[in-house]
FIGU-248962 format. One record per residue (C-alpha): x negated, y negated, z negated; residue number from 0; residue in one letter. Coordinates in pm, 1 decimal, decimal comma, m for minus. Example, Ala and Ser with C-alpha at 12.3 -4.5 7.8 and 13.67 -1.06 7.14 Angstrom:
2
<pt><x>m1230,0</x><y>450,0</y><z>m780,0</z><num>0</num><residuo>A</residuo></pt>
<pt><x>m1367,0</x><y>106,0</y><z>m714,0</z><num>1</num><residuo>S</residuo></pt>
END
This chain:
223
<pt><x>4046,1</x><y>1258,1</y><z>1369,9</z><num>0</num><residuo>X</residuo></pt>
<pt><x>3716,1</x><y>1416,3</y><z>1386,8</z><num>1</num><residuo>X</residuo></pt>
<pt><x>3535,8</x><y>1079,9</y><z>1379,7</z><num>2</num><residuo>X</residuo></pt>
<pt><x>3803,6</x><y>985,6</y><z>1065,1</z><num>3</num><residuo>X</residuo></pt>
<pt><x>3681,2</x><y>1313,9</y><z>890,6</z><num>4</num><residuo>X</residuo></pt>
<pt><x>3318,0</x><y>1248,6</y><z>984,4</z><num>5</num><residuo>X</residuo></pt>
<pt><x>3335,5</x><y>919,5</y><z>819,0</z><num>6</num><residuo>X</residuo></pt>
<pt><x>3524,0</x><y>1066,4</y><z>482,6</z><num>7</num><residuo>X</residuo></pt>
<pt><x>3224,1</x><y>1345,8</y><z>478,7</z><num>8</num><residuo>X</residuo></pt>
<pt><x>2973,9</x><y>1088,3</y><z>493,3</z><num>9</num><residuo>X</residuo></pt>
<pt><x>3108,6</x><y>860,5</y><z>223,7</z><num>10</num><residuo>X</residuo></pt>
<pt><x>3144,6</x><y>1174,6</y><z>7,4</z><num>11</num><residuo>X</residuo></pt>
<pt><x>2795,0</x><y>1254,0</y><z>40,2</z><num>12</num><residuo>X</residuo></pt>
<pt><x>2672,4</x><y>929,2</y><z>m81,3</z><num>13</num><residuo>X</residuo></pt>
<pt><x>2909,5</x><y>916,0</y><z>m307,0</z><num>14</num><residuo>X</residuo></pt>
<pt><x>2799,6</x><y>1241,1</y><z>m479,5</z><num>15</num><residuo>X</residuo></pt>
<pt><x>2406,6</x><y>1111,0</y><z>m437,7</z><num>16</num><residuo>X</residuo></pt>
<pt><x>2524,9</x><y>821,1</y><z>m613,8</z><num>17</num><residuo>X</residuo></pt>
<pt><x>2672,2</x><y>1032,0</y><z>m885,8</z><num>18</num><residuo>X</residuo></pt>
<pt><x>2375,3</x><y>1236,2</y><z>m936,5</z><num>19</num><residuo>X</residuo></pt>
<pt><x>2145,0</x><y>988,3</y><z>m923,2</z><num>20</num><residuo>X</residuo></pt>
<pt><x>2358,7</x><y>842,1</y><z>m1220,7</z><num>21</num><residuo>X</residuo></pt>
<pt><x>2323,9</x><y>1171,6</y><z>m1389,1</z><num>22</num><residuo>X</residuo></pt>
<pt><x>1985,1</x><y>1202,1</y><z>m1365,7</z><num>23</num><residuo>X</residuo></pt>
<pt><x>1931,6</x><y>848,0</y><z>m1500,7</z><num>24</num><residuo>X</residuo></pt>
<pt><x>2149,6</x><y>883,3</y><z>m1805,6</z><num>25</num><residuo>X</residuo></pt>
<pt><x>2271,3</x><y>1234,1</y><z>m1881,7</z><num>26</num><residuo>X</residuo></pt>
<pt><x>1971,5</x><y>1308,3</y><z>m2081,1</z><num>27</num><residuo>X</residuo></pt>
<pt><x>1971,2</x><y>993,1</y><z>m2247,5</z><num>28</num><residuo>X</residuo></pt>
<pt><x>2352,1</x><y>1039,4</y><z>m2350,7</z><num>29</num><residuo>X</residuo></pt>
<pt><x>2280,3</x><y>1383,5</y><z>m2447,5</z><num>30</num><residuo>X</residuo></pt>
<pt><x>1933,4</x><y>1490,3</y><z>m2527,1</z><num>31</num><residuo>X</residuo></pt>
<pt><x>2003,4</x><y>1881,0</y><z>m2568,8</z><num>32</num><residuo>X</residuo></pt>
<pt><x>2104,4</x><y>1848,2</y><z>m2180,1</z><num>33</num><residuo>X</residuo></pt>
<pt><x>1732,7</x><y>1745,6</y><z>m2058,6</z><num>34</num><residuo>X</residuo></pt>
<pt><x>1712,7</x><y>2048,5</y><z>m1861,1</z><num>35</num><residuo>X</residuo></pt>
<pt><x>1971,9</x><y>1905,7</y><z>m1606,6</z><num>36</num><residuo>X</residuo></pt>
<pt><x>1711,1</x><y>1697,3</y><z>m1449,9</z><num>37</num><residuo>X</residuo></pt>
<pt><x>1585,4</x><y>2029,2</y><z>m1289,6</z><num>38</num><residuo>X</residuo></pt>
<pt><x>1949,8</x><y>2038,0</y><z>m1109,6</z><num>39</num><residuo>X</residuo></pt>
<pt><x>1980,8</x><y>1666,5</y><z>m1051,2</z><num>40</num><residuo>X</residuo></pt>
<pt><x>1654,7</x><y>1556,3</y><z>m893,7</z><num>41</num><residuo>X</residuo></pt>
<pt><x>1625,7</x><y>1804,7</y><z>m655,2</z><num>42</num><residuo>X</residuo></pt>
<pt><x>1976,6</x><y>1768,6</y><z>m531,1</z><num>43</num><residuo>X</residuo></pt>
<pt><x>1955,5</x><y>1442,7</y><z>m465,8</z><num>44</num><residuo>X</residuo></pt>
<pt><x>1704,1</x><y>1490,8</y><z>m135,9</z><num>45</num><residuo>X</residuo></pt>
<pt><x>1937,7</x><y>1803,7</y><z>m47,9</z><num>46</num><residuo>X</residuo></pt>
<pt><x>2244,6</x><y>1565,7</y><z>m49,5</z><num>47</num><residuo>X</residuo></pt>
<pt><x>2037,5</x><y>1290,2</y><z>179,6</z><num>48</num><residuo>X</residuo></pt>
<pt><x>1966,4</x><y>1567,3</y><z>402,8</z><num>49</num><residuo>X</residuo></pt>
<pt><x>2308,5</x><y>1686,3</y><z>406,0</z><num>50</num><residuo>X</residuo></pt>
<pt><x>2399,5</x><y>1309,7</y><z>507,7</z><num>51</num><residuo>X</residuo></pt>
<pt><x>2082,5</x><y>1257,8</y><z>747,0</z><num>52</num><residuo>X</residuo></pt>
<pt><x>2176,0</x><y>1606,4</y><z>920,6</z><num>53</num><residuo>X</residuo></pt>
<pt><x>2546,4</x><y>1462,1</y><z>986,6</z><num>54</num><residuo>X</residuo></pt>
<pt><x>2502,5</x><y>1096,0</y><z>1059,8</z><num>55</num><residuo>X</residuo></pt>
<pt><x>2167,3</x><y>1039,0</y><z>1193,6</z><num>56</num><residuo>X</residuo></pt>
<pt><x>2097,1</x><y>1008,0</y><z>1568,2</z><num>57</num><residuo>X</residuo></pt>
<pt><x>1906,6</x><y>1254,3</y><z>1770,1</z><num>58</num><residuo>X</residuo></pt>
<pt><x>1625,3</x><y>1052,6</y><z>1808,2</z><num>59</num><residuo>X</residuo></pt>
<pt><x>1552,9</x><y>1031,4</y><z>1447,8</z><num>60</num><residuo>X</residuo></pt>
<pt><x>1756,6</x><y>1330,8</y><z>1286,9</z><num>61</num><residuo>X</residuo></pt>
<pt><x>1464,1</x><y>1571,6</y><z>1294,8</z><num>62</num><residuo>X</residuo></pt>
<pt><x>1159,9</x><y>1338,5</y><z>1159,2</z><num>63</num><residuo>X</residuo></pt>
<pt><x>1402,7</x><y>1194,1</y><z>895,3</z><num>64</num><residuo>X</residuo></pt>
<pt><x>1497,3</x><y>1543,7</y><z>769,5</z><num>65</num><residuo>X</residuo></pt>
<pt><x>1137,3</x><y>1632,0</y><z>796,0</z><num>66</num><residuo>X</residuo></pt>
<pt><x>1047,5</x><y>1351,0</y><z>570,5</z><num>67</num><residuo>X</residuo></pt>
<pt><x>1318,8</x><y>1390,4</y><z>294,6</z><num>68</num><residuo>X</residuo></pt>
<pt><x>1211,1</x><y>1767,0</y><z>283,9</z><num>69</num><residuo>X</residuo></pt>
<pt><x>879,2</x><y>1659,5</y><z>193,5</z><num>70</num><residuo>X</residuo></pt>
<pt><x>1008,6</x><y>1412,5</y><z>m54,9</z><num>71</num><residuo>X</residuo></pt>
<pt><x>1221,4</x><y>1709,2</y><z>m217,0</z><num>72</num><residuo>X</residuo></pt>
<pt><x>907,4</x><y>1912,7</y><z>m224,4</z><num>73</num><residuo>X</residuo></pt>
<pt><x>729,7</x><y>1609,1</y><z>m405,7</z><num>74</num><residuo>X</residuo></pt>
<pt><x>999,3</x><y>1585,7</y><z>m613,3</z><num>75</num><residuo>X</residuo></pt>
<pt><x>996,4</x><y>1990,6</y><z>m748,6</z><num>76</num><residuo>X</residuo></pt>
<pt><x>618,4</x><y>1920,5</y><z>m780,0</z><num>77</num><residuo>X</residuo></pt>
<pt><x>612,5</x><y>1646,3</y><z>m1010,5</z><num>78</num><residuo>X</residuo></pt>
<pt><x>905,0</x><y>1827,7</y><z>m1214,4</z><num>79</num><residuo>X</residuo></pt>
<pt><x>656,5</x><y>2101,5</y><z>m1308,4</z><num>80</num><residuo>X</residuo></pt>
<pt><x>614,5</x><y>2088,4</y><z>m1709,3</z><num>81</num><residuo>X</residuo></pt>
<pt><x>244,0</x><y>2081,3</y><z>m1837,8</z><num>82</num><residuo>X</residuo></pt>
<pt><x>m67,7</x><y>1907,3</y><z>m1767,8</z><num>83</num><residuo>X</residuo></pt>
<pt><x>m195,2</x><y>2093,0</y><z>m1497,4</z><num>84</num><residuo>X</residuo></pt>
<pt><x>m324,0</x><y>1884,3</y><z>m1234,8</z><num>85</num><residuo>X</residuo></pt>
<pt><x>m279,3</x><y>2130,8</y><z>m942,4</z><num>86</num><residuo>X</residuo></pt>
<pt><x>98,0</x><y>2065,6</y><z>m934,0</z><num>87</num><residuo>X</residuo></pt>
<pt><x>26,3</x><y>1621,1</y><z>m939,5</z><num>88</num><residuo>X</residuo></pt>
<pt><x>m187,6</x><y>1738,6</y><z>m660,7</z><num>89</num><residuo>X</residuo></pt>
<pt><x>52,8</x><y>1911,0</y><z>m435,1</z><num>90</num><residuo>X</residuo></pt>
<pt><x>310,6</x><y>1626,3</y><z>m573,8</z><num>91</num><residuo>X</residuo></pt>
<pt><x>87,2</x><y>1334,1</y><z>m426,5</z><num>92</num><residuo>X</residuo></pt>
<pt><x>33,2</x><y>1570,6</y><z>m77,2</z><num>93</num><residuo>X</residuo></pt>
<pt><x>393,2</x><y>1632,7</y><z>m51,3</z><num>94</num><residuo>X</residuo></pt>
<pt><x>476,2</x><y>1241,2</y><z>m80,4</z><num>95</num><residuo>X</residuo></pt>
<pt><x>181,5</x><y>1191,4</y><z>138,3</z><num>96</num><residuo>X</residuo></pt>
<pt><x>375,1</x><y>1386,7</y><z>405,7</z><num>97</num><residuo>X</residuo></pt>
<pt><x>677,5</x><y>1186,4</y><z>330,3</z><num>98</num><residuo>X</residuo></pt>
<pt><x>515,7</x><y>890,5</y><z>358,0</z><num>99</num><residuo>X</residuo></pt>
<pt><x>345,5</x><y>986,0</y><z>693,5</z><num>100</num><residuo>X</residuo></pt>
<pt><x>685,5</x><y>1061,3</y><z>832,6</z><num>101</num><residuo>X</residuo></pt>
<pt><x>824,2</x><y>721,8</y><z>744,5</z><num>102</num><residuo>X</residuo></pt>
<pt><x>510,8</x><y>552,8</y><z>890,1</z><num>103</num><residuo>X</residuo></pt>
<pt><x>556,1</x><y>725,3</y><z>1231,5</z><num>104</num><residuo>X</residuo></pt>
<pt><x>943,4</x><y>640,9</y><z>1242,9</z><num>105</num><residuo>X</residuo></pt>
<pt><x>872,9</x><y>269,7</y><z>1172,3</z><num>106</num><residuo>X</residuo></pt>
<pt><x>569,0</x><y>268,4</y><z>1420,7</z><num>107</num><residuo>X</residuo></pt>
<pt><x>834,3</x><y>372,7</y><z>1689,7</z><num>108</num><residuo>X</residuo></pt>
<pt><x>1088,6</x><y>151,4</y><z>1597,2</z><num>109</num><residuo>X</residuo></pt>
<pt><x>792,2</x><y>m180,8</y><z>1579,8</z><num>110</num><residuo>X</residuo></pt>
<pt><x>841,8</x><y>m499,6</y><z>1707,4</z><num>111</num><residuo>X</residuo></pt>
<pt><x>569,1</x><y>m753,7</y><z>1779,9</z><num>112</num><residuo>X</residuo></pt>
<pt><x>299,8</x><y>m652,7</y><z>1492,1</z><num>113</num><residuo>X</residuo></pt>
<pt><x>277,8</x><y>m952,1</y><z>1224,2</z><num>114</num><residuo>X</residuo></pt>
<pt><x>m44,2</x><y>m878,3</y><z>1090,2</z><num>115</num><residuo>X</residuo></pt>
<pt><x>19,4</x><y>m1155,4</y><z>860,4</z><num>116</num><residuo>X</residuo></pt>
<pt><x>185,8</x><y>m910,9</y><z>633,6</z><num>117</num><residuo>X</residuo></pt>
<pt><x>m125,5</x><y>m707,8</y><z>650,7</z><num>118</num><residuo>X</residuo></pt>
<pt><x>m310,9</x><y>m947,5</y><z>405,0</z><num>119</num><residuo>X</residuo></pt>
<pt><x>m94,9</x><y>m947,3</y><z>78,3</z><num>120</num><residuo>X</residuo></pt>
<pt><x>m56,2</x><y>m560,7</y><z>133,5</z><num>121</num><residuo>X</residuo></pt>
<pt><x>m436,3</x><y>m522,5</y><z>138,5</z><num>122</num><residuo>X</residuo></pt>
<pt><x>m468,6</x><y>m749,0</y><z>m176,3</z><num>123</num><residuo>X</residuo></pt>
<pt><x>m184,9</x><y>m572,0</y><z>m343,8</z><num>124</num><residuo>X</residuo></pt>
<pt><x>m314,5</x><y>m203,7</y><z>m281,5</z><num>125</num><residuo>X</residuo></pt>
<pt><x>m670,8</x><y>m297,1</y><z>m345,8</z><num>126</num><residuo>X</residuo></pt>
<pt><x>m592,0</x><y>m479,7</y><z>m670,3</z><num>127</num><residuo>X</residuo></pt>
<pt><x>m416,7</x><y>m211,4</y><z>m802,8</z><num>128</num><residuo>X</residuo></pt>
<pt><x>m656,4</x><y>62,0</y><z>m732,4</z><num>129</num><residuo>X</residuo></pt>
<pt><x>m952,1</x><y>m149,6</y><z>m848,1</z><num>130</num><residuo>X</residuo></pt>
<pt><x>m696,7</x><y>m169,0</y><z>m1160,3</z><num>131</num><residuo>X</residuo></pt>
<pt><x>m598,2</x><y>209,8</y><z>m1168,2</z><num>132</num><residuo>X</residuo></pt>
<pt><x>m873,0</x><y>400,9</y><z>m1044,1</z><num>133</num><residuo>X</residuo></pt>
<pt><x>m1107,5</x><y>373,1</y><z>m1375,1</z><num>134</num><residuo>X</residuo></pt>
<pt><x>m831,6</x><y>542,3</y><z>m1588,7</z><num>135</num><residuo>X</residuo></pt>
<pt><x>m779,0</x><y>828,7</y><z>m1311,5</z><num>136</num><residuo>X</residuo></pt>
<pt><x>m1002,6</x><y>1162,0</y><z>m1334,0</z><num>137</num><residuo>X</residuo></pt>
<pt><x>m1238,5</x><y>1167,4</y><z>m1086,8</z><num>138</num><residuo>X</residuo></pt>
<pt><x>m1066,3</x><y>1481,8</y><z>m902,0</z><num>139</num><residuo>X</residuo></pt>
<pt><x>m773,9</x><y>1262,8</y><z>m831,8</z><num>140</num><residuo>X</residuo></pt>
<pt><x>m941,4</x><y>937,2</y><z>m758,8</z><num>141</num><residuo>X</residuo></pt>
<pt><x>m967,5</x><y>1039,9</y><z>m352,9</z><num>142</num><residuo>X</residuo></pt>
<pt><x>m601,6</x><y>1156,6</y><z>m347,9</z><num>143</num><residuo>X</residuo></pt>
<pt><x>m471,8</x><y>857,8</y><z>m529,9</z><num>144</num><residuo>X</residuo></pt>
<pt><x>m662,6</x><y>619,9</y><z>m316,2</z><num>145</num><residuo>X</residuo></pt>
<pt><x>m514,6</x><y>792,2</y><z>25,8</z><num>146</num><residuo>X</residuo></pt>
<pt><x>m172,0</x><y>807,2</y><z>m87,7</z><num>147</num><residuo>X</residuo></pt>
<pt><x>m218,5</x><y>431,8</y><z>m229,0</z><num>148</num><residuo>X</residuo></pt>
<pt><x>m304,3</x><y>349,9</y><z>100,1</z><num>149</num><residuo>X</residuo></pt>
<pt><x>m67,6</x><y>553,3</y><z>286,3</z><num>150</num><residuo>X</residuo></pt>
<pt><x>212,8</x><y>367,5</y><z>86,0</z><num>151</num><residuo>X</residuo></pt>
<pt><x>101,9</x><y>43,6</y><z>158,6</z><num>152</num><residuo>X</residuo></pt>
<pt><x>89,9</x><y>130,7</y><z>570,1</z><num>153</num><residuo>X</residuo></pt>
<pt><x>464,1</x><y>257,5</y><z>547,0</z><num>154</num><residuo>X</residuo></pt>
<pt><x>551,9</x><y>m71,8</y><z>347,8</z><num>155</num><residuo>X</residuo></pt>
<pt><x>349,3</x><y>m258,6</y><z>658,3</z><num>156</num><residuo>X</residuo></pt>
<pt><x>534,8</x><y>m68,5</y><z>924,0</z><num>157</num><residuo>X</residuo></pt>
<pt><x>878,1</x><y>m98,6</y><z>775,9</z><num>158</num><residuo>X</residuo></pt>
<pt><x>824,4</x><y>m514,6</y><z>770,3</z><num>159</num><residuo>X</residuo></pt>
<pt><x>734,2</x><y>m475,6</y><z>1120,5</z><num>160</num><residuo>X</residuo></pt>
<pt><x>1023,9</x><y>m282,4</y><z>1256,4</z><num>161</num><residuo>X</residuo></pt>
<pt><x>1265,1</x><y>m484,7</y><z>1482,5</z><num>162</num><residuo>X</residuo></pt>
<pt><x>1502,0</x><y>m728,0</y><z>1349,3</z><num>163</num><residuo>X</residuo></pt>
<pt><x>1819,7</x><y>m514,1</y><z>1388,0</z><num>164</num><residuo>X</residuo></pt>
<pt><x>2125,2</x><y>m457,0</y><z>1136,1</z><num>165</num><residuo>X</residuo></pt>
<pt><x>1957,0</x><y>m195,5</y><z>948,3</z><num>166</num><residuo>X</residuo></pt>
<pt><x>1597,8</x><y>m461,3</y><z>865,7</z><num>167</num><residuo>X</residuo></pt>
<pt><x>1681,9</x><y>m559,5</y><z>557,5</z><num>168</num><residuo>X</residuo></pt>
<pt><x>1819,3</x><y>m207,4</y><z>437,5</z><num>169</num><residuo>X</residuo></pt>
<pt><x>1499,3</x><y>m32,1</y><z>522,6</z><num>170</num><residuo>X</residuo></pt>
<pt><x>1265,5</x><y>m332,3</y><z>431,3</z><num>171</num><residuo>X</residuo></pt>
<pt><x>1425,1</x><y>m348,5</y><z>61,5</z><num>172</num><residuo>X</residuo></pt>
<pt><x>1392,3</x><y>36,9</y><z>67,5</z><num>173</num><residuo>X</residuo></pt>
<pt><x>1043,4</x><y>62,5</y><z>150,4</z><num>174</num><residuo>X</residuo></pt>
<pt><x>982,6</x><y>m215,9</y><z>m110,0</z><num>175</num><residuo>X</residuo></pt>
<pt><x>1173,0</x><y>m14,1</y><z>m372,9</z><num>176</num><residuo>X</residuo></pt>
<pt><x>937,0</x><y>309,1</y><z>m305,1</z><num>177</num><residuo>X</residuo></pt>
<pt><x>651,9</x><y>103,1</y><z>m340,2</z><num>178</num><residuo>X</residuo></pt>
<pt><x>770,5</x><y>m17,7</y><z>m698,2</z><num>179</num><residuo>X</residuo></pt>
<pt><x>850,8</x><y>322,8</y><z>m789,8</z><num>180</num><residuo>X</residuo></pt>
<pt><x>525,4</x><y>450,8</y><z>m708,8</z><num>181</num><residuo>X</residuo></pt>
<pt><x>344,2</x><y>190,3</y><z>m861,7</z><num>182</num><residuo>X</residuo></pt>
<pt><x>533,7</x><y>194,8</y><z>m1196,8</z><num>183</num><residuo>X</residuo></pt>
<pt><x>474,9</x><y>618,4</y><z>m1178,7</z><num>184</num><residuo>X</residuo></pt>
<pt><x>107,1</x><y>580,2</y><z>m1156,9</z><num>185</num><residuo>X</residuo></pt>
<pt><x>76,6</x><y>327,8</y><z>m1405,8</z><num>186</num><residuo>X</residuo></pt>
<pt><x>281,2</x><y>549,9</y><z>m1637,8</z><num>187</num><residuo>X</residuo></pt>
<pt><x>68,9</x><y>871,6</y><z>m1553,4</z><num>188</num><residuo>X</residuo></pt>
<pt><x>m289,6</x><y>703,8</y><z>m1542,0</z><num>189</num><residuo>X</residuo></pt>
<pt><x>m276,3</x><y>372,3</y><z>m1775,8</z><num>190</num><residuo>X</residuo></pt>
<pt><x>20,6</x><y>328,9</y><z>m2009,2</z><num>191</num><residuo>X</residuo></pt>
<pt><x>337,3</x><y>482,9</y><z>m2093,6</z><num>192</num><residuo>X</residuo></pt>
<pt><x>645,5</x><y>278,9</y><z>m2217,7</z><num>193</num><residuo>X</residuo></pt>
<pt><x>968,5</x><y>344,0</y><z>m2356,3</z><num>194</num><residuo>X</residuo></pt>
<pt><x>1254,1</x><y>407,4</y><z>m2073,5</z><num>195</num><residuo>X</residuo></pt>
<pt><x>940,7</x><y>498,9</y><z>m1820,4</z><num>196</num><residuo>X</residuo></pt>
<pt><x>1153,8</x><y>786,2</y><z>m1629,0</z><num>197</num><residuo>X</residuo></pt>
<pt><x>1449,3</x><y>525,8</y><z>m1591,8</z><num>198</num><residuo>X</residuo></pt>
<pt><x>1227,5</x><y>245,1</y><z>m1424,7</z><num>199</num><residuo>X</residuo></pt>
<pt><x>1056,0</x><y>541,9</y><z>m1185,9</z><num>200</num><residuo>X</residuo></pt>
<pt><x>1365,2</x><y>720,7</y><z>m1101,4</z><num>201</num><residuo>X</residuo></pt>
<pt><x>1621,1</x><y>409,3</y><z>m1065,0</z><num>202</num><residuo>X</residuo></pt>
<pt><x>1392,0</x><y>249,9</y><z>m808,8</z><num>203</num><residuo>X</residuo></pt>
<pt><x>1326,8</x><y>569,9</y><z>m622,2</z><num>204</num><residuo>X</residuo></pt>
<pt><x>1664,0</x><y>681,5</y><z>m603,0</z><num>205</num><residuo>X</residuo></pt>
<pt><x>1758,0</x><y>341,6</y><z>m447,3</z><num>206</num><residuo>X</residuo></pt>
<pt><x>1483,0</x><y>356,4</y><z>m232,6</z><num>207</num><residuo>X</residuo></pt>
<pt><x>1587,2</x><y>681,2</y><z>m55,9</z><num>208</num><residuo>X</residuo></pt>
<pt><x>1932,0</x><y>584,2</y><z>m31,6</z><num>209</num><residuo>X</residuo></pt>
<pt><x>1842,9</x><y>251,8</y><z>142,9</z><num>210</num><residuo>X</residuo></pt>
<pt><x>1587,5</x><y>407,1</y><z>388,0</z><num>211</num><residuo>X</residuo></pt>
<pt><x>1813,6</x><y>689,9</y><z>497,5</z><num>212</num><residuo>X</residuo></pt>
<pt><x>2137,0</x><y>449,0</y><z>530,0</z><num>213</num><residuo>X</residuo></pt>
<pt><x>1892,5</x><y>220,3</y><z>727,0</z><num>214</num><residuo>X</residuo></pt>
<pt><x>1761,7</x><y>501,3</y><z>958,6</z><num>215</num><residuo>X</residuo></pt>
<pt><x>2104,9</x><y>642,0</y><z>1022,4</z><num>216</num><residuo>X</residuo></pt>
<pt><x>2247,0</x><y>309,3</y><z>1116,6</z><num>217</num><residuo>X</residuo></pt>
<pt><x>1977,7</x><y>350,3</y><z>1439,5</z><num>218</num><residuo>X</residuo></pt>
<pt><x>2252,2</x><y>532,7</y><z>1644,4</z><num>219</num><residuo>X</residuo></pt>
<pt><x>2458,9</x><y>202,8</y><z>1653,7</z><num>220</num><residuo>X</residuo></pt>
<pt><x>2190,0</x><y>34,8</y><z>1837,2</z><num>221</num><residuo>X</residuo></pt>
<pt><x>2069,7</x><y>349,4</y><z>2026,6</z><num>222</num><residuo>X</residuo></pt>
END
């Protein structure tokens, strides 16, 4: 009975996460007067994933995953602060840098034989993206943006070098979507904004964090 209840609770948490993600994505488009609801729906995303991880993650991965999701929560909050003050953007980058370091640490411990073949295309992408983006970035933000981009690339590299178990594809896709989300966000922030930009950023981000958490919580089966 306890195991059955636990499964139901896990499904409920994931269901609530998906529902909250849909509200975050579409509520303000359908009802513009409710735009302030994002100050609730966005932080709630990581809170729900933390509740899921606290229940479902194996003891070997639970603490680092919770810390990583907490840094993501901080990043979400800092990037929601209205206004043009660059301090909150820097704090947001710093928080998400902590999240990327958390993912890197977990993926590195789950590594298989390192395939350096993955390294070249990732370096080309990160280097090319920075070369394209940095001329449009304020000097005070260029170093934080560069460091974060390198950490994001490293996260994806180590996600691809994890042991190929039943969670491999889920985590790899989640890492790819995280790179996609942050790349779109950087373009919107420093280069060009387009209609539906928040939908592009948040849809990939919501899916990325969900896939990463689901995949990492599957490790308990292997252990």
